N, CA, C and O atoms as a DFTB+ gen file, in Angstrom:
620 C
 N C O
     1  1      25.280     -12.652      20.110
     2  2      24.333     -12.182      20.446
     3  2      23.703     -10.902      20.866
     4  3      22.847     -10.940      21.749
     5  1      23.929     -10.152      20.504
     6  2      24.248      -8.459      21.178
     7  2      22.859      -8.352      22.609
     8  3      21.663      -8.636      22.535
     9  1      23.512      -7.938      23.555
    10  2      22.364      -8.031      24.768
    11  2      21.160      -7.011      24.414
    12  3      20.597      -6.883      25.501
    13  1      20.386      -6.128      23.367
    14  2      19.955      -5.612      23.337
    15  2      18.382      -7.025      22.359
    16  3      17.182      -7.137      22.610
    17  1      19.067      -7.594      21.559
    18  2      19.064      -8.306      20.827
    19  2      17.659      -9.631      21.519
    20  3      16.609     -10.056      21.039
    21  1      18.783     -10.000      23.489
    22  2      17.787     -11.134      23.976
    23  2      17.245     -10.609      24.567
    24  3      17.273     -11.168      25.663
    25  1      16.508      -9.538      24.611
    26  2      15.569      -8.893      24.984
    27  2      14.197      -8.922      24.544
    28  3      13.103      -9.041      25.096
    29  1      14.630      -8.771      23.329
    30  2      13.018      -8.614      21.935
    31  2      12.626     -10.196      22.127
    32  3      13.195     -11.132      22.689
    33  1      11.496     -10.078      21.463
    34  2      10.442     -10.921      21.153
    35  2      11.098     -12.300      20.474
    36  3      11.821     -11.698      19.680
    37  1      11.299     -13.307      20.279
    38  2      11.387     -14.169      19.407
    39  2      10.658     -15.546      18.564
    40  3       9.607     -16.128      18.828
    41  1      11.135     -15.668      18.036
    42  2      10.826     -16.878      16.984
    43  2      11.134     -18.027      16.043
    44  3      11.729     -17.859      14.980
    45  1      10.652     -19.341      16.531
    46  2      11.919     -20.804      16.922
    47  2      12.064     -20.479      14.530
    48  3      11.468     -19.535      14.012
    49  1      12.492     -20.980      14.106
    50  2      12.860     -20.632      12.993
    51  2      13.921     -21.919      12.434
    52  3      15.131     -21.812      12.632
    53  1      13.590     -22.621      12.023
    54  2      14.381     -24.278      12.071
    55  2      15.071     -25.097      13.236
    56  3      15.971     -25.936      13.252
    57  1      14.127     -24.395      14.389
    58  2      14.508     -25.165      15.380
    59  2      14.866     -24.402      15.769
    60  3      13.897     -23.804      16.239
    61  1      16.205     -23.570      16.069
    62  2      16.550     -22.456      16.509
    63  2      15.580     -21.439      16.976
    64  3      14.453     -21.468      16.481
    65  1      15.886     -20.487      17.920
    66  2      15.019     -19.633      19.245
    67  2      15.711     -18.213      17.985
    68  3      16.830     -18.479      17.547
    69  1      15.240     -17.200      17.605
    70  2      16.049     -16.175      16.630
    71  2      14.963     -14.867      16.849
    72  3      13.914     -14.555      16.286
    73  1      15.522     -14.449      17.623
    74  2      14.736     -12.836      17.400
    75  2      14.206     -11.636      16.547
    76  3      15.077     -11.102      15.860
    77  1      13.221     -11.221      16.475
    78  2      12.608     -11.182      15.340
    79  2      12.933     -10.227      15.172
    80  3      12.507      -9.968      14.046
    81  1      13.526      -9.287      15.580
    82  2      14.175      -8.186      14.799
    83  2      15.456      -8.204      14.421
    84  3      16.130      -7.228      14.090
    85  1      16.033     -10.169      14.513
    86  2      17.420     -10.288      13.323
    87  2      16.328     -10.954      12.430
    88  3      16.602     -10.871      11.233
    89  1      14.927     -11.722      12.769
    90  2      14.028     -12.030      11.540
    91  2      13.800     -11.011      10.521
    92  3      13.661     -11.294       9.331
    93  1      13.766      -9.996      10.921
    94  2      13.270      -9.023      10.003
    95  2      14.468      -8.159       8.989
    96  3      14.155      -7.496       8.001
    97  1      15.952      -8.359       9.522
    98  2      16.905      -8.140       8.893
    99  2      17.487      -9.017       7.735
   100  3      17.232      -9.229       6.549
   101  1      18.780      -9.590       9.064
   102  2      18.844     -11.190       8.721
   103  2      19.293     -11.781       7.639
   104  3      20.285     -11.996       6.943
   105  1      17.247     -12.104       7.882
   106  2      16.821     -13.717       7.012
   107  2      16.495     -12.407       5.421
   108  3      17.233     -12.419       4.436
   109  1      15.485     -11.600       5.538
   110  2      15.205     -10.792       4.530
   111  2      15.414     -11.609       2.762
   112  3      14.605     -12.047       1.944
   113  1      17.371     -11.458       2.806
   114  2      16.993     -12.144       1.784
   115  2      17.142     -13.655       1.028
   116  3      17.533     -14.162      -0.023
   117  1      16.557     -13.990       2.308
   118  2      16.544     -15.368       1.342
   119  2      14.847     -15.284       1.499
   120  3      14.191     -14.339       1.937
   121  1      14.365     -16.594       0.991
   122  2      13.333     -17.375       1.349
   123  2      12.690     -17.143       2.314
   124  3      13.306     -17.179       3.380
   125  1      11.427     -16.861       2.346
   126  2      10.721     -16.601       3.931
   127  2      11.054     -17.928       4.950
   128  3      10.978     -18.884       4.178
   129  1      11.235     -18.218       5.690
   130  2      10.677     -19.467       6.611
   131  2       9.420     -20.480       6.735
   132  3       9.332     -21.681       6.990
   133  1       8.225     -19.169       6.357
   134  2       7.256     -19.837       6.650
   135  2       5.946     -19.107       5.840
   136  3       6.187     -18.612       4.739
   137  1       5.098     -19.065       6.170
   138  2       3.949     -18.395       5.048
   139  2       3.479     -17.274       6.304
   140  3       3.417     -16.067       6.071
   141  1       3.152     -17.882       7.700
   142  2       3.799     -16.281       8.356
   143  2       4.833     -15.089       8.632
   144  3       4.699     -14.058       9.291
   145  1       5.882     -15.582       7.916
   146  2       7.055     -15.097       7.974
   147  2       6.939     -13.739       6.782
   148  3       7.180     -12.534       6.716
   149  1       6.433     -14.790       5.993
   150  2       6.494     -14.316       5.294
   151  2       5.135     -13.121       4.517
   152  3       5.270     -12.328       3.585
   153  1       3.827     -13.454       5.409
   154  2       2.804     -12.177       6.171
   155  2       3.089     -10.677       6.969
   156  3       2.543      -9.574       6.995
   157  1       4.529     -11.462       7.730
   158  2       4.732     -10.544       8.301
   159  2       5.597      -9.450       7.797
   160  3       5.393      -8.273       8.096
   161  1       6.792      -9.938       6.850
   162  2       7.298      -8.947       6.289
   163  2       5.995      -7.932       5.161
   164  3       5.626      -6.785       5.414
   165  1       5.521      -8.800       3.926
   166  2       4.325      -7.872       3.450
   167  2       3.856      -6.798       4.192
   168  3       3.656      -5.726       3.621
   169  1       3.632      -6.941       5.503
   170  2       2.684      -6.452       6.932
   171  2       3.315      -5.594       7.435
   172  3       2.897      -4.594       8.019
   173  1       5.010      -6.121       7.129
   174  2       6.018      -4.636       7.567
   175  2       5.724      -4.159       6.158
   176  3       4.671      -4.512       5.628
   177  1       6.393      -3.553       5.659
   178  2       5.773      -2.405       3.806
   179  2       4.931      -2.014       4.297
   180  3       5.023      -0.895       4.803
   181  1       3.116      -3.116       4.422
   182  2       2.743      -1.867       4.356
   183  2       2.115      -0.985       5.332
   184  3       1.635       0.107       5.029
   185  1       2.127      -1.565       6.726
   186  2       3.365      -0.139       8.274
   187  2       3.831       1.102       7.669
   188  3       3.517       2.287       7.780
   189  1       5.248       0.005       6.545
   190  2       6.178       1.500       6.916
   191  2       5.372       2.405       5.551
   192  3       5.776       3.554       5.370
   193  1       4.583       2.026       4.898
   194  2       4.431       3.082       3.639
   195  2       3.186       3.954       4.804
   196  3       3.259       5.141       5.122
   197  1       2.403       3.230       5.140
   198  2       1.527       4.386       6.321
   199  2       1.656       4.930       7.075
   200  3       0.945       5.814       7.552
   201  1       2.941       4.395       7.480
   202  2       3.620       6.026       8.367
   203  2       4.199       6.504       8.155
   204  3       4.168       7.537       8.824
   205  1       5.143       6.470       7.302
   206  2       5.912       6.888       6.650
   207  2       5.366       7.928       5.568
   208  3       5.766       9.051       5.874
   209  1       4.416       7.944       4.150
   210  2       3.501       7.905       3.644
   211  2       2.518       9.019       3.152
   212  3       1.380       8.878       2.703
   213  1       3.221      10.127       3.342
   214  2       1.711      10.863       3.299
   215  2       0.649      10.552       1.862
   216  3      -0.447      11.076       2.060
   217  1       0.679      10.271       1.327
   218  2      -0.263      10.063       0.278
   219  2      -0.782       8.327       0.349
   220  3      -1.951       8.078       0.056
   221  1       0.066       7.302       0.712
   222  2      -0.384       6.689       0.714
   223  2      -1.291       6.397       2.001
   224  3      -1.966       5.395       2.239
   225  1      -1.099       7.676       2.840
   226  2      -2.691       7.563       3.954
   227  2      -3.532       7.939       3.415
   228  3      -4.700       7.726       3.743
   229  1      -3.032       8.853       2.067
   230  2      -3.925       9.711       1.878
   231  2      -5.426       9.247       0.673
   232  3      -6.529       9.770       0.513
   233  1      -4.646       7.863      -0.066
   234  2      -5.075       7.025      -1.023
   235  2      -5.968       5.778       0.011
   236  3      -6.987       5.200      -0.366
   237  1      -5.234       5.550       1.464
   238  2      -6.682       4.374       1.991
   239  2      -7.539       5.195       2.594
   240  3      -8.490       4.666       3.169
   241  1      -7.390       6.976       2.616
   242  2      -8.166       7.718       3.535
   243  2      -9.036       7.487       2.336
   244  3      -9.929       6.742       2.740
   245  1      -9.152       7.645       1.564
   246  2     -10.106       7.817       0.096
   247  2     -10.431       6.510      -0.089
   248  3     -11.575       6.107       0.120
   249  1      -9.565       5.817      -0.451
   250  2     -10.825       4.281      -0.568
   251  2     -11.571       3.997       0.595
   252  3     -12.797       4.011       0.478
   253  1     -10.998       3.704       1.863
   254  2     -11.766       3.978       2.882
   255  2     -13.081       4.388       2.260
   256  3     -13.777       3.596       1.624
   257  1     -13.468       5.942       2.512
   258  2     -14.101       6.530       1.927
   259  2     -15.024       6.273       0.581
   260  3     -16.225       6.502       0.719
   261  1     -14.655       5.905      -0.453
   262  2     -15.121       5.337      -1.644
   263  2     -16.257       3.835      -1.109
   264  3     -17.439       3.535      -1.275
   265  1     -14.826       3.105      -0.283
   266  2     -16.271       1.883       0.403
   267  2     -16.916       2.121       1.127
   268  3     -17.937       1.468       0.913
   269  1     -17.073       2.958       2.331
   270  2     -18.169       3.331       3.300
   271  2     -18.985       4.071       2.095
   272  3     -20.006       3.412       1.894
   273  1     -18.909       5.316       1.123
   274  2     -20.117       5.376      -0.046
   275  2     -20.707       4.646      -0.965
   276  3     -21.353       5.197      -1.856
   277  1     -20.580       3.282      -0.894
   278  2     -20.629       2.575      -2.226
   279  2     -21.349       1.600      -0.840
   280  3     -22.512       1.310      -1.121
   281  1     -20.979       1.133       0.346
   282  2     -21.725       0.966       1.213
   283  2     -23.929       2.108       1.129
   284  3     -25.096       1.835       0.847
   285  1     -23.446       2.795       1.402
   286  2     -24.302       3.709       1.922
   287  2     -25.177       3.750       0.734
   288  3     -26.357       4.021       0.954
   289  1     -24.769       3.501      -0.647
   290  2     -25.768       3.681      -1.749
   291  2     -26.011       1.949      -1.828
   292  3     -26.954       1.285      -2.257
   293  1     -25.284       1.738      -1.483
   294  2     -26.042      -0.006      -1.361
   295  2     -25.154      -0.111      -3.016
   296  3     -26.230      -0.446      -3.512
   297  1     -24.626      -0.115      -3.682
   298  2     -23.920      -0.455      -4.671
   299  2     -23.953      -2.097      -4.822
   300  3     -23.964      -2.867      -3.861
   301  1     -23.967      -2.459      -6.104
   302  2     -24.297      -4.127      -6.325
   303  2     -23.055      -4.577      -6.333
   304  3     -22.094      -3.858      -6.606
   305  1     -22.945      -6.221      -5.932
   306  2     -21.478      -6.369      -5.370
   307  2     -20.589      -7.092      -6.295
   308  3     -19.764      -7.898      -5.866
   309  1     -20.759      -6.774      -7.847
   310  2     -20.065      -6.307      -8.695
   311  2     -19.630      -5.513      -8.710
   312  3     -18.450      -5.712      -8.998
   313  1     -19.996      -3.757      -8.444
   314  2     -19.922      -2.648      -8.958
   315  2     -18.480      -2.319      -7.111
   316  3     -17.347      -1.840      -7.070
   317  1     -19.320      -2.839      -6.093
   318  2     -17.904      -3.040      -5.184
   319  2     -16.890      -3.981      -5.538
   320  3     -16.138      -4.092      -4.569
   321  1     -16.585      -4.589      -6.328
   322  2     -15.522      -5.893      -6.626
   323  2     -14.497      -4.893      -7.004
   324  3     -13.309      -5.013      -6.705
   325  1     -15.408      -3.082      -8.222
   326  2     -15.132      -3.071      -8.975
   327  2     -14.106      -1.628      -8.157
   328  3     -12.940      -1.294      -8.365
   329  1     -14.770      -1.264      -7.555
   330  2     -14.070      -0.610      -6.729
   331  2     -13.591      -0.268      -5.506
   332  3     -13.345       0.795      -4.936
   333  1     -13.507      -1.550      -5.206
   334  2     -12.092      -2.454      -4.291
   335  2     -10.952      -2.926      -5.417
   336  3      -9.772      -2.594      -5.304
   337  1     -11.237      -3.390      -6.040
   338  2     -10.214      -3.984      -6.608
   339  2      -9.404      -2.704      -7.206
   340  3      -8.181      -2.850      -7.186
   341  1     -10.013      -1.152      -7.872
   342  2      -8.990      -0.293      -8.272
   343  2      -8.577       0.341      -6.833
   344  3      -7.718       1.219      -6.907
   345  1      -8.940       0.104      -5.855
   346  2      -8.352       1.055      -4.608
   347  2      -7.260      -0.151      -4.625
   348  3      -6.279       0.041      -3.906
   349  1      -7.292      -0.987      -5.125
   350  2      -6.679      -2.292      -4.479
   351  2      -4.941      -1.670      -5.285
   352  3      -3.767      -1.639      -4.914
   353  1      -5.912      -1.165      -6.835
   354  2      -4.041      -1.332      -8.158
   355  2      -3.866       0.033      -7.181
   356  3      -2.798       0.017      -6.569
   357  1      -4.794       1.322      -6.897
   358  2      -3.246       2.468      -6.735
   359  2      -2.332       2.009      -5.438
   360  3      -1.115       1.822      -5.427
   361  1      -3.522       1.847      -4.056
   362  2      -2.181       1.185      -3.868
   363  2      -1.125       0.175      -3.529
   364  3      -0.465       0.223      -2.490
   365  1      -0.998      -0.749      -4.465
   366  2      -0.116      -1.324      -5.179
   367  2       0.801      -0.106      -5.474
   368  3       1.772       0.252      -4.807
   369  1       0.281       0.491      -6.663
   370  2       1.105       1.525      -7.467
   371  2       2.071       2.216      -6.542
   372  3       3.272       2.274      -6.804
   373  1       1.345       2.932      -5.058
   374  2       1.721       3.582      -4.045
   375  2       3.208       2.539      -3.363
   376  3       4.360       2.787      -3.721
   377  1       3.003       1.858      -2.764
   378  2       3.878       0.818      -2.484
   379  2       4.972      -0.026      -3.824
   380  3       6.045      -0.612      -3.678
   381  1       4.568       0.100      -4.445
   382  2       5.547      -0.232      -5.553
   383  2       6.456       1.386      -5.999
   384  3       7.652       1.303      -6.277
   385  1       5.961       2.358      -6.015
   386  2       6.453       3.317      -5.930
   387  2       7.667       3.852      -5.098
   388  3       8.798       4.273      -5.344
   389  1       6.707       3.581      -3.737
   390  2       7.645       3.186      -2.694
   391  2       9.316       2.616      -2.353
   392  3      10.206       2.948      -1.570
   393  1       9.154       1.646      -3.357
   394  2       9.522       0.716      -2.928
   395  2      11.254       1.134      -3.341
   396  3      12.327       1.333      -2.771
   397  1      10.425       1.086      -5.274
   398  2      11.606       1.895      -6.412
   399  2      12.347       3.333      -5.834
   400  3      13.543       3.148      -5.610
   401  1      11.985       4.395      -5.617
   402  2      12.246       5.221      -5.332
   403  2      13.536       4.701      -3.266
   404  3      14.592       5.220      -2.902
   405  1      13.032       4.028      -2.843
   406  2      14.057       3.688      -1.498
   407  2      15.333       2.801      -2.442
   408  3      16.504       2.637      -2.102
   409  1      14.920       2.510      -3.212
   410  2      16.593       1.542      -4.227
   411  2      16.685       2.930      -4.760
   412  3      17.749       3.474      -4.465
   413  1      15.635       3.851      -5.659
   414  2      17.120       4.654      -5.951
   415  2      17.344       5.498      -5.537
   416  3      17.924       6.290      -6.280
   417  1      16.975       6.106      -3.620
   418  2      17.737       6.408      -3.441
   419  2      19.114       5.764      -2.322
   420  3      20.186       6.295      -2.032
   421  1      18.541       4.473      -1.909
   422  2      19.857       3.718      -1.383
   423  2      21.526       3.438      -3.386
   424  3      22.582       2.899      -3.718
   425  1      20.804       4.012      -3.693
   426  2      22.101       3.153      -5.120
   427  2      22.462       4.898      -5.276
   428  3      23.667       4.966      -5.518
   429  1      21.928       6.133      -5.229
   430  2      22.928       6.852      -6.009
   431  2      23.430       7.659      -4.256
   432  3      24.553       7.885      -3.805
   433  1      22.701       7.790      -3.937
   434  2      22.646       8.364      -2.180
   435  2      22.501       9.774      -2.047
   436  3      21.339      10.160      -2.177
   437  1      23.109      10.399      -1.888
   438  2      22.819      11.612      -1.529
   439  2      23.241      12.632      -3.322
   440  3      23.026      13.843      -3.278
   441  1      23.685      12.151      -4.430
   442  2      24.286      12.668      -5.308
   443  2      22.857      12.768      -6.731
   444  3      22.653      11.649      -7.202
   445  1      22.284      13.488      -7.140
   446  2      21.886      13.197      -8.132
   447  2      21.887      13.247      -9.057
   448  3      22.725      14.043      -9.481
   449  1      21.057      12.540     -10.119
   450  2      21.289      11.482     -11.526
   451  2      20.410      11.420     -11.897
   452  3      19.429      10.961     -11.312
   453  1      20.450      11.948     -13.230
   454  2      18.825      12.436     -14.452
   455  2      17.946      11.129     -14.097
   456  3      16.805      11.080     -13.638
   457  1      18.977       9.906     -14.512
   458  2      18.460       8.813     -15.115
   459  2      17.281       7.985     -13.516
   460  3      16.303       7.254     -13.677
   461  1      17.882       8.473     -12.120
   462  2      17.202       8.140     -10.767
   463  2      16.195       9.203     -10.958
   464  3      15.126       8.749     -10.548
   465  1      15.994      10.808     -11.538
   466  2      14.218      10.903     -11.776
   467  2      13.933      11.153     -12.302
   468  3      13.285      12.200     -12.276
   469  1      14.177      10.243     -13.626
   470  2      13.391       9.692     -14.409
   471  2      12.295       8.154     -14.142
   472  3      11.251       7.639     -14.541
   473  1      13.584       7.923     -13.054
   474  2      12.430       6.320     -12.616
   475  2      12.204       6.908     -11.474
   476  3      11.017       7.082     -11.747
   477  1      12.255       7.155     -10.915
   478  2      11.210       8.224      -9.951
   479  2       9.954       9.184     -10.482
   480  3       8.803       8.873     -10.176
   481  1      10.103       9.829     -10.923
   482  2       9.207      10.241     -11.672
   483  2       8.164       9.214     -12.609
   484  3       6.964       9.447     -12.753
   485  1       8.900       8.011     -13.222
   486  2       7.708       7.231     -13.873
   487  2       7.718       6.205     -13.148
   488  3       7.952       5.108     -13.656
   489  1       7.405       6.372     -11.487
   490  2       6.881       5.717     -10.293
   491  2       5.953       6.729     -10.584
   492  3       4.915       6.448     -11.184
   493  1       6.133       7.542     -10.330
   494  2       4.681       8.309      -9.568
   495  2       3.859       8.613     -10.979
   496  3       2.673       8.425     -11.248
   497  1       4.593       8.981     -11.519
   498  2       3.615       9.194     -13.283
   499  2       2.389       7.648     -12.215
   500  3       1.350       7.795     -11.571
   501  1       3.194       6.404     -12.512
   502  2       2.213       5.496     -12.257
   503  2       1.427       5.039     -10.969
   504  3       1.007       3.883     -10.913
   505  1       1.236       5.857     -10.012
   506  2      -0.133       5.986      -9.609
   507  2      -0.171       6.984      -9.801
   508  3      -0.723       7.288      -8.744
   509  1      -0.031       8.058     -10.384
   510  2      -1.143       9.370     -10.692
   511  2      -2.116       8.698     -11.935
   512  3      -3.298       9.004     -12.090
   513  1      -1.614       8.039     -12.507
   514  2      -2.546       7.385     -14.208
   515  2      -3.424       6.508     -13.198
   516  3      -4.619       6.286     -13.396
   517  1      -2.800       6.095     -12.236
   518  2      -4.048       4.858     -11.598
   519  2      -5.205       5.239     -10.348
   520  3      -6.093       4.522      -9.886
   521  1      -4.825       6.644     -10.005
   522  2      -5.293       7.381      -8.826
   523  2      -6.187       8.311      -9.905
   524  3      -7.230       8.848      -9.534
   525  1      -5.604       8.469     -11.472
   526  2      -7.283       9.283     -12.525
   527  2      -7.798       8.127     -12.191
   528  3      -8.527       7.979     -11.210
   529  1      -7.483       7.276     -12.926
   530  2      -8.480       6.113     -13.227
   531  2      -9.297       5.234     -11.953
   532  3     -10.363       4.789     -12.378
   533  1      -9.038       4.885     -10.494
   534  2      -9.302       5.618      -9.952
   535  2     -10.547       6.222      -9.412
   536  3     -11.535       5.701      -8.893
   537  1     -10.080       8.109      -9.804
   538  2     -11.244       8.869      -9.560
   539  2     -12.155       8.251     -11.131
   540  3     -13.192       7.667     -10.817
   541  1     -12.008       8.284     -12.045
   542  2     -13.055       7.919     -13.138
   543  2     -13.979       6.679     -13.253
   544  3     -14.927       6.547     -14.027
   545  1     -13.394       5.547     -12.074
   546  2     -13.559       4.638     -11.799
   547  2     -15.004       4.812     -10.451
   548  3     -16.211       4.601     -10.335
   549  1     -14.442       5.062     -10.078
   550  2     -15.826       5.615      -8.406
   551  2     -16.869       6.766      -8.897
   552  3     -17.969       6.881      -8.358
   553  1     -16.449       7.594      -9.940
   554  2     -17.045       8.469     -10.122
   555  2     -18.474       8.100     -10.998
   556  3     -19.536       8.686     -10.787
   557  1     -18.291       6.974     -12.062
   558  2     -18.858       6.338     -12.927
   559  2     -20.574       5.701     -12.024
   560  3     -21.801       5.724     -12.115
   561  1     -19.157       5.083     -11.008
   562  2     -20.144       4.039      -9.608
   563  2     -20.818       4.814      -9.199
   564  3     -21.989       4.650      -9.542
   565  1     -20.645       5.594      -8.621
   566  2     -20.652       6.871      -7.679
   567  2     -21.783       8.087      -7.269
   568  3     -22.838       8.168      -6.640
   569  1     -20.853       8.991      -8.052
   570  2     -21.921       9.308      -8.315
   571  2     -23.583       9.691      -9.701
   572  3     -24.464      10.540      -9.836
   573  1     -23.305       8.933     -10.113
   574  2     -25.168       8.427     -10.673
   575  2     -26.645       8.266      -9.334
   576  3     -27.763       8.731      -9.113
   577  1     -25.472       7.103      -8.654
   578  2     -26.435       7.077      -7.503
   579  2     -26.241       7.461      -6.368
   580  3     -26.729       7.031      -5.324
   581  1     -25.291       8.548      -6.581
   582  2     -25.539       9.570      -5.582
   583  2     -26.878      10.699      -5.698
   584  3     -27.965      10.872      -5.146
   585  1     -25.991      11.377      -6.861
   586  2     -27.291      12.430      -7.669
   587  2     -28.845      11.426      -7.839
   588  3     -29.807      12.133      -8.138
   589  1     -29.070      10.370      -7.732
   590  2     -30.735      10.353      -8.247
   591  2     -30.799      10.604      -5.927
   592  3     -31.608      11.440      -5.527
   593  1     -30.138      10.014      -5.087
   594  2     -30.247       9.838      -3.911
   595  2     -30.617      11.849      -3.398
   596  3     -31.305      12.247      -2.458
   597  1     -29.940      12.586      -4.316
   598  2     -30.038      13.594      -3.641
   599  2     -30.492      14.641      -3.949
   600  3     -30.392      15.662      -3.269
   601  1     -31.610      14.458      -6.058
   602  2     -32.966      14.512      -5.719
   603  2     -33.979      14.099      -5.753
   604  3     -34.985      14.378      -6.406
   605  1     -33.628      13.022      -4.645
   606  2     -34.382      12.679      -4.598
   607  2     -34.768      13.267      -2.401
   608  3     -35.633      12.878      -1.617
   609  1     -34.268      13.707      -2.331
   610  2     -34.668      14.274      -0.920
   611  2     -34.588      15.737      -1.411
   612  3     -33.811      16.494      -0.830
   613  1     -35.464      16.263      -2.616
   614  2     -34.874      17.900      -2.804
   615  2     -36.395      17.869      -2.091
   616  3     -37.199      16.944      -2.206
   617  1     -36.550      18.845      -1.490
   618  2     -37.587      19.086      -1.734
   619  2     -38.618      19.766      -2.453
   620  3     -39.801      19.544      -2.195
């Protein structure tokens, strides 16, 4: 085991103490040894996307704004659920887009390939379509109540 791995946090896996850094790389191709490790892998993906993908951060910000506005406007529980599911769909599409782009980049390395362009463009289009759908959903649920609130407060 390299000296730098010995100073890192570790976890017991199948009775062996394994550095977390090793867990994150060496076991990623296997079925996760525990549910907790599965959640760590998933959270690592969300964290990576948030740290490296500007559009993911924009979607998180806009989604948070929509949830906050829905709470402020006292949307019904079903309406809030629809807004939340729509936000979740957009974030999931953004994560899939990031994953697909990473795999394509890994495959074609630094060269151009028309099929790689098509794959990346289509993944980006999936994010765009889900984002436009989210805007339509949020507009249909939030704007009417916001309009009523604005009209009620006009002199």
